[in-house]
C-alpha angles and dihedrals in degrees: 000000000000093000092048091051090053091052092051090051091051091051091051091051091050091051091050091050091050091049091051091050091050091050091050091050091051090050091050091052090053091050093049093049113083 
């Protein structure tokens, strides 16, 4: 169970990182647009 829990945590962290990257990309698009 311990190993499985660690894997789930890693997946959550990866998802959070991807969400942050998407938010940053959206902000950059807003900055680039006049």
